[in-house]
C-alpha positions in Angstrom: -10.3 14.2 -6.0 -9.1 17.2 -8.1 -8.3 19.0 -4.9 -5.7 16.4 -4.2 -4.3 16.1 -7.7 -6.4 13.1 -9.0 -9.0 12.7 -11.6 -12.4 11.4 -10.5 -11.8 7.9 -11.8 -8.1 7.7 -10.8 -8.0 7.5 -7.0 -10.1 6.7 -3.9 -9.3 8.7 -0.8 -10.0 7.0 2.5 -10.3 8.6 5.9 -9.7 6.7 9.1 -12.6 7.2 11.5 -11.6 4.7 14.3 -8.1 4.9 15.9 -8.2 1.5 17.6 -10.3 -1.4 16.2 -10.0 -5.2 15.8 -12.8 -7.2 14.3 -13.3 -10.6 12.5 -16.5 -10.2 10.5 -18.0 -13.3 8.9 -20.7 -12.7 6.3 -22.8 -15.1 4.3 -25.6 -14.5 1.9 -27.9 -16.9 0.0 -30.2 -15.7 -2.8 -32.9 -17.7 -4.5 -36.1 -17.0 -6.5 -39.5 -17.7 -4.9 -39.9 -20.8 -7.1 -37.5 -22.8 -9.2 -34.2 -21.7 -10.7 -30.8 -20.6 -9.7 -29.3 -20.5 -6.2 -26.3 -18.3 -5.2 -24.2 -18.3 -2.1 -21.5 -16.0 -0.9 -19.2 -16.5 2.1 -16.8 -13.8 3.2 -14.3 -14.0 6.2 -12.2 -11.0 7.2 -9.8 -9.8 9.8 -9.5 -6.1 10.4 -7.0 -4.5 12.8 -6.6 -0.7 13.1 -4.0 0.7 15.6 -3.5 4.4 14.8 -1.7 4.7 11.5 -1.1 0.9 11.4 -3.8 -1.1 9.7 -4.0 -4.7 8.5 -6.9 -6.3 6.6 -7.1 -9.9 5.5 -10.1 -11.0 3.4 -11.2 -14.2 1.8 -14.4 -14.7 -0.3 -16.0 -17.7 -2.0 -19.1 -17.4 -4.2 -21.0 -19.8 -6.3 -24.2 -19.7 -8.4 -26.1 -22.6 -10.0 -27.3 -22.3 -13.5 -30.8 -21.1 -14.5 -32.2 -23.2 -17.3 -34.8 -22.3 -19.9 -36.9 -25.2 -18.7 -37.1 -23.5 -15.2 -38.7 -20.4 -16.8 -41.1 -22.1 -19.3 -39.2 -20.8 -22.3 -40.7 -22.0 -25.6 -37.8 -23.9 -27.4 -36.8 -22.4 -30.7 -36.3 -25.9 -32.2 -37.5 -29.4 -31.3 -33.9 -30.5 -31.2 -33.1 -27.9 -28.5 -34.9 -28.8 -25.3 -35.1 -26.0 -22.7 -33.2 -28.2 -20.2 -30.1 -28.0 -22.4 -29.7 -24.2 -22.5 -29.0 -21.8 -19.6 -30.5 -18.4 -19.2 -28.0 -17.7 -16.3 -24.6 -19.5 -16.2 -23.1 -21.6 -13.5 -20.3 -19.6 -11.8 -17.7 -20.1 -9.1 -15.1 -17.8 -7.8 -12.4 -17.4 -5.1 -10.8 -14.3 -3.9 -8.2 -13.5 -1.2 -6.7 -10.1 -0.5 -4.5 -8.5 2.1 -3.8 -4.8 2.9 -1.2 -3.4 5.3 -0.9 0.3 6.2 2.0 1.6 8.2 3.5 4.9 9.5 6.5 6.5 7.8 8.8 9.4 8.8 7.5 13.0 8.4 3.9 11.9 9.1 3.7 9.9 5.8 1.6 6.8 5.5 2.4 3.7 3.4 -0.1 1.1 2.2 0.8 -2.3 0.7 -1.9 -4.4 -0.9 -2.1 -7.9 -2.5 -5.1 -9.5 -4.3 -5.7 -12.8 -6.1 -8.9 -13.9 -7.8 -9.9 -16.9 -9.8 -13.3 -17.5 -11.4 -14.9 -20.0 -13.7 -18.2 -19.7 -15.7 -20.0 -22.4 -17.6 -22.8 -21.6 -20.1 -25.0 -24.4 -21.5 -25.7 -23.6 -25.2 -27.9 -26.5 -26.3 -27.4 -29.9 -28.0 -25.1 -30.8 -30.8 -26.9 -31.1 -34.2 -24.6 -34.1 -34.9 -25.1 -36.4 -32.0 -27.4 -34.6 -29.6 -24.6 -34.3 -27.0 -24.5 -31.3 -24.6 -22.7 -28.1 -25.8 -21.3 -25.6 -23.4 -18.8 -22.7 -23.1 -16.2 -22.4 -20.4 -14.9 -19.0 -19.4 -12.1 -18.7 -16.8 -9.9 -16.0 -15.4 -7.1 -15.6 -12.9 -6.0 -12.1 -11.8 -3.2 -10.9 -9.5 -2.6 -7.4 -8.2 0.2 -5.8 -6.1 0.0 -2.2 -5.0 2.2 0.3 -3.0 1.0 3.7 -2.0 2.8 6.4 0.0 0.9 9.5 1.2 2.0 12.6 3.0 -0.3 13.9 5.7 -3.3 15.7 4.3 -2.5 19.4 4.8 -2.1 22.6 2.7 0.7 20.9 0.7 0.4 17.2 0.1 2.0 14.6 -2.1 1.6 10.9 -2.9 3.4 8.1 -4.8 1.6 5.1 -6.2 2.9 2.0 -7.9 1.0 -1.1 -8.9 1.2 -4.3 -11.0 -1.7 -6.2 -12.5 -1.6 -9.5 -14.3 -4.5 -11.4 -15.8 -4.9 -14.7 -17.6 -8.2 -15.4 -19.3 -9.6 -18.3 -21.3 -12.7 -19.0 -23.5 -13.5 -22.5 -24.9 -16.4 -24.2 -26.7 -17.0 -27.8 -25.4 -18.9 -30.4 -27.4 -19.2 -31.9 -30.9 -19.8 -28.9 -33.2 -18.7 -30.5 -36.4 -15.9 -27.9 -36.6 -12.8 -27.0 -34.7 -12.9 -23.8 -32.6 -9.6 -23.2 -30.9 -9.6 -22.1 -27.3 -8.9 -18.5 -26.8 -6.3 -17.8 -24.1 -5.1 -14.2 -23.4 -2.6 -12.7 -21.0 -2.3 -9.1 -20.0 -0.1 -7.2 -17.6 0.1 -3.5 -16.5 2.7 -1.7 -14.4 2.1 1.9 -13.5 3.7 4.5 -11.2 2.4 7.9 -10.4 3.6 10.9 -8.4 1.0 13.5 -7.3 1.2 16.8 -5.5 -1.3 19.4 -4.2 -0.1 22.9 -3.2 -1.6 26.1 -1.8 -0.3 28.9 -4.1 -1.6 31.9 -2.1 -4.4 33.1 0.2 -6.8 35.8 -1.0 -9.8 37.5 0.7 -12.1 35.1 -1.2 -10.2 31.8 -0.5 -7.1 30.0 -1.3 -5.6 29.6 -4.8 -4.5 25.9 -5.1 -2.6 24.0 -7.8 -2.0 20.3 -8.3 0.2 18.3 -10.6 1.0 14.7 -11.4 3.3 12.7 -13.6 3.4 9.0 -14.3 4.4 6.1 -16.5 2.6 3.0 -17.7 4.0 -0.2 -19.2 1.5 -2.8 -20.5 1.5 -5.9 -22.6 -1.2 -8.1 -24.1 -0.7 -11.6 -25.6 -3.2 -13.8 -27.4 -1.9 -17.4 -27.6 -4.5 -18.5 -30.1 -3.3 -16.3 -33.0 0.1 -15.2 -31.8 -0.9 -11.6 -31.1 1.7 -9.8 -29.0 1.2 -6.1 -28.2 2.9 -3.7 -25.9 2.6 0.0 -25.0 4.6 2.5 -22.9 2.9 5.7 -21.7 4.2 8.8 -20.0 1.9 11.6 -18.9 2.0 15.0 -17.1 -1.1 16.6 -15.5 -1.8 20.0 -13.9 -4.8 21.8 -12.4 -5.4 25.2 -11.0 -8.3 26.3 -8.8 -9.1 30.0 -8.3 -11.8 31.5 -5.9 -14.3 33.8 -7.5 -14.3 37.4 -6.1 -17.8 37.2 -4.5 -19.0 38.8 -1.3 -19.9 35.7 0.7 -22.6 37.4 2.8 -24.5 38.4 -0.4 -23.5 36.0 -3.2 -22.0 33.0 -1.4 -18.8 31.4 -2.5 -17.5 30.1 -5.8 -14.4 28.8 -7.6 -13.1 28.3 -11.2 -10.9 25.3 -11.9 -8.8 24.5 -15.0 -7.1 21.1 -15.6 -5.1 19.6 -18.4 -3.1 16.5 -19.3 -0.6 15.5 -22.0 0.1 11.8 -22.6 2.8 10.3 -24.8 1.8 6.8 -25.9 4.4 4.7 -27.7 2.0 3.3 -30.4 -0.3 6.3 -30.8 1.5 9.5 -30.2 0.6 12.5 -28.0 -2.9 12.9 -26.7 -4.3 15.9 -24.7 -7.1 16.3 -22.2 -8.3 19.6 -20.8 -11.3 21.0 -19.0 -12.9 23.7 -16.8 -15.2 23.5 -13.8 -17.2 26.3 -12.3 -18.7 26.0 -8.8 -21.1 28.3 -7.0 -22.4 27.9 -3.5 -25.0 30.6 -2.9 -25.7 29.2 0.6 -24.8 26.1 2.6 -26.6 23.1 1.3 -27.0 24.4 -2.3 -24.3 24.0 -4.9 -24.3 24.7 -8.6 -21.6 23.0 -10.7 -20.8 23.3 -14.4 -18.1 21.1 -16.0 -16.8 20.9 -19.6 -14.0 18.6 -20.7 -12.3 17.4 -23.9 -10.6 14.1 -24.0 -8.5 12.3 -26.6 -8.6 8.6 -25.8 -6.5 5.8 -27.3 -8.0 2.3 -27.8 -6.8 -0.1 -25.2 -4.5 -3.1 -26.0 -7.5 -5.4 -25.3 -9.6 -3.6 -27.9 -6.7 -3.7 -30.5 -5.9 -7.3 -29.9 -9.3 -8.8 -29.0 -9.1 -12.4 -30.3 -11.8 -13.8 -32.6 -14.2 -16.1 -30.7 -17.1 -18.1 -31.8 -20.4 -18.8 -30.0 -22.2 -21.5 -32.0 -25.9 -22.5 -31.6 -27.0 -19.0 -30.4 -30.6 -18.0 -30.6 -31.1 -14.5 -31.8 -34.2 -12.5 -32.7 -34.1 -11.5 -36.4 -35.9 -8.1 -36.4 -36.2 -8.1 -40.2 -38.0 -11.4 -40.3 -39.6 -11.1 -36.8 -38.5 -14.6 -35.9 -35.9 -16.4 -33.7 -33.0 -17.8 -35.7 -30.1 -20.0 -34.7 -26.7 -18.8 -35.7 -23.0 -18.6 -34.8 -22.0 -15.3 -33.3 -18.4 -14.2 -34.1 
């Protein structure tokens, strides 16, 4: 990834292996234990069409899992008022996902990709019986996420460039259901992220030991985080510049093989934090084909995410935890 101007966790590079292809795969999977317990099902339907540089993919997926109860695993109840049938070891889940991707040719051998993805999920956890009226207690966790993306790549050659823009939006909720004798407000959060990046990779010069290459990138981020339960409203703007240089080592290939030394660095200006820096060095030696030695060293300054700064307070009552000091299971509320 560094060779094309990206960090290892920043970008996935795909290579087309088939010039002409059209398929409609339908996949289904069912999983279950040998005896008793949860059952999960996944159904995926897709349509893939590749026609040279033009590519279209449409994908839909539905998945569901039934809960796994303590009673289905012979768990000894921690209290007589909490029967194993009222508590789940594995939650009940259900999710839907639909995504579409379209790649198309652009002038000067460039390639564009437009993507869209929507996902909705719901999770229910049984947490026992209410100590007030023995009614069932549970927790509901839900999420909805939407993603749009646009990527433009030049043809992979000695000098390449790419432009990437994307927008992500997520709504999440967490709620306690049942008579707890106290009011626990539902937690509802909303987050959004827009980002745009421009990357370039260049061949600086050619030496007897290989090419000297350089890469650079610059980008912007705009993100927000809102928690409706306690009126938290956070925002952040980020701008960054990144550069890397790779130099071949002066080794006689027939005796010592090949090697290279790479340097990379990044400066980020974050509106609510200030300026942060990342830098590193990587040495690679290939004494012969099939054997590679790599040494990497990196220093990173990382800001807390808006989610970490604004994480709302949530309560999980009636939780069974093992108290290491007393060597016994206790029932408590986890905050």
